[in-house]
N, C-alpha and C positions, 0 to 999 in steps of 0.2 A: 526721751523729753526728761528723764530723772537727771541724766548728765549733765544735759544743758542748762536744767533749771540750777543743779547745783554750782555749776560755773557761772552763770548769771550772779547769783547770790555772794560767791566767792570775790568778784568783781566789783559788786555793789558794797560791800562791806569794804573793800581796801581803797576806793575810790575817795572817799574823804582823806584818808592818811596821806595818800599820794599826794592831794592838793596841798595839806597842811606842808607835808615835805618841800614841795615845788615853791611855793609861798614863802616859807622860811629861807629857801636859797636865794629867791630874789631879793628879799630885805637882807638876809645877814650878808649877802655878797657884795652889797652896794659898793664898801671900799675898793673891794676888787676891780669892778665893772670901772668905777671912777680912775682908779689907777691904769686900768687897760688902754684908757681913754687917754691919758696922759702920756704914755711911752707908745703908743700906736704910729702918731706921726714922725717918730724918730729925729725931733728937734726940740729944743727946750730946755728949761734949767735942770729939770727932773734927769733928763736924758744925760746931760754934762754932768751933771753929780755920779750917774750910775757910770760913765765911761771914767772918769777921773778914780772913782773907787777902785774898780778892775783893774786898771793899771797901776796904782801903789799897792793892790791887793798879792798881783802876779809879781810883782818886784819882790815882795818880800818871800814869798814861795821860793823864787829863782834862788836868792840870798842865802835863804836858811836850809835850802837842800831838802825840804820836806814834800816835793812834788811825787815822789815814789810813795810816800808813806798816804796822800791824799787821793793817789788814784785808786790805790788799794780799799780806802774808804769808800770812793766813789764805786768800785765793783760791788762790796759785800752790802751797797745801800741801795741798790738797782731795786726797782718794785718787784721784779719777779722772786728776787731773795726775800726780799721783807715779807711778801705774801704769803711764800712758802711756809717759811715760819712761822707766820700769823695765824695759817690756816691749821698748822700743828697745835697751837696753842687753842685756837677754836674747838677744834675735835676732842683735845683732852678736856676742855670744861665741860663740853657736852657729856662727855664720860663721866666727869666727876658729879655734875648738878644735875644730870639726865635732862636739861634743859635744852631739847633741839632747837628751839624757837629762836632762843637768845643767840646760840652760836650760828644759826643762819641767818638773822640780824646782822650779826656782825661779819660774816664771810660775805653777804649781798652789800652790805655798806661799802667795804673795802673795793668790790668789784667795781660797783658803778662808778664810784670817787676816782678810781683808777681812768676808766672809760670817759669820764666827765672832763678831767684833768687833760686827757691828751686830744680832745674835742675842743676844749677852751683853748689849747696852743694853736691847733690850726685857726681858728676864728681869728684872735689875734696877728699870728703871724709874724712875730715880733722876730728878727735875725739875732743868733747868739753873738758875742761881742768878740771882737775881732784885735787881737794882740799880735805884738811883734813876734813874740816867741812862745808859739802856743805849749803848754804845757800836757794839756789833755786836750781829746778830740770827743765831742757829741753830736750826735746826728739829733735833725729836726728842729725845732723853733724853741725860743728861750722862754717864753712867759706864758704861763707861771712855770717854775721850775717844778719837774716831775719829782725829783727826788725828795726838796722841800716837802710838796705836797702829799706824796704818797708816805712819807715816814710820820708825819702831823697825822694822817688818816690812820694809819697801822697803830700808832702809839695810842692815840685818843680811843680809837674803838676798843682794843684789847683792855684800857682801862675802865671804860663802860661796863664790857662785858664780866670783869672780873670783880668790879667794885663791891657788889654785895656780899662777897666771899672773904673781903679783905678787913683788916683790922687797921684800926686808926693808923697806926705806926706803917703798916705796909701801904697804906693809901699815900702817905705824904712819900714814902719813897718810891712809888711808883709814879707819883707825879713829878718828883724831881729827876726821875731818869728819863721819863718821856721828855721833859723839857731839854734836859741834856742832850739827848737823841736828835731833837729836832735842831738846836742850836749848832751842834757839832757840824750834821749833815748840812745844814745851810751855810756854815763858812765854808766848808769844803767845796762847795759849788763856786763861791765868789773867788778862794784864791787859788783855785784852778783856772779861773777866767773863763769858765763854760757858761755862766750866768751873771747877770747884773744883779746888784744887791734887792732891786725892786723885783726881779724875778723871782728872788727867794722869798720875801715879803709875801707877794702874792700867792704863794705856793703853800704857805703857811696859815694865812687867813683863811683860802679858799678851801682846804684841807680840814680846818677845823670849822669851817661854816658846812661843807657837806655832812660830816659828821652829826653835828648838831643838829641840821634840819632832817637828818635820818632820824634821830631818837626823838625827836619834837614830832615829826610825822607819825610814828608807828607806835608811838607809846599812847595808852589812853586804852581802856575799857577792860573785860574780865578775862580776856584770852591775853592781855597784856605781856609781850615777852620783854619790856623794859620797864618795869613798874620800879619806880624809885624805891630804893631800899629804905 
């Protein structure tokens, strides 16, 4: 009975936080839902602009000879690679600060976001761009870009995780590095022709939304692992 009572108490304690996180996803994710509705029918002005952008971007890549470099970037920015590195950082943060809860929050946020992004792809089911001379191949649906979503999640989550220990100078550097990583990976997806610009935009917005919702949902209380510095 004591074990069942403890489990029930834990669930009761976490339920309000889960509800806050879910509500935050619904509200903050509104731009992504609207964008998904705009691209799902497969026609319209936005879709035409997407197609024009991909054709222009892949033409630049073919002329510049950067395809091989972009394919390497595509490989090293895969979610599996990103999250393995991020897990190492989270474990190191735990060892340095002794805060298991903060590191556990970071890891859980990244894993849930990864799964949520994959599920959203299936929900929208948008085909990937079709180009005359493919520069790279990618499986699955296009919207949102998994690379863009997951690099945004990993970069943002690690910033939040380490923020209290960073000096103002390192905070500025961390923000700049995170933004650069997101921009470079996002451009890589379009210039390889495996994603439309709207896919990348949706990935970045949804990734930031998921991390923000997680932070908003699970902070608060005396045992808060995300108490603002």
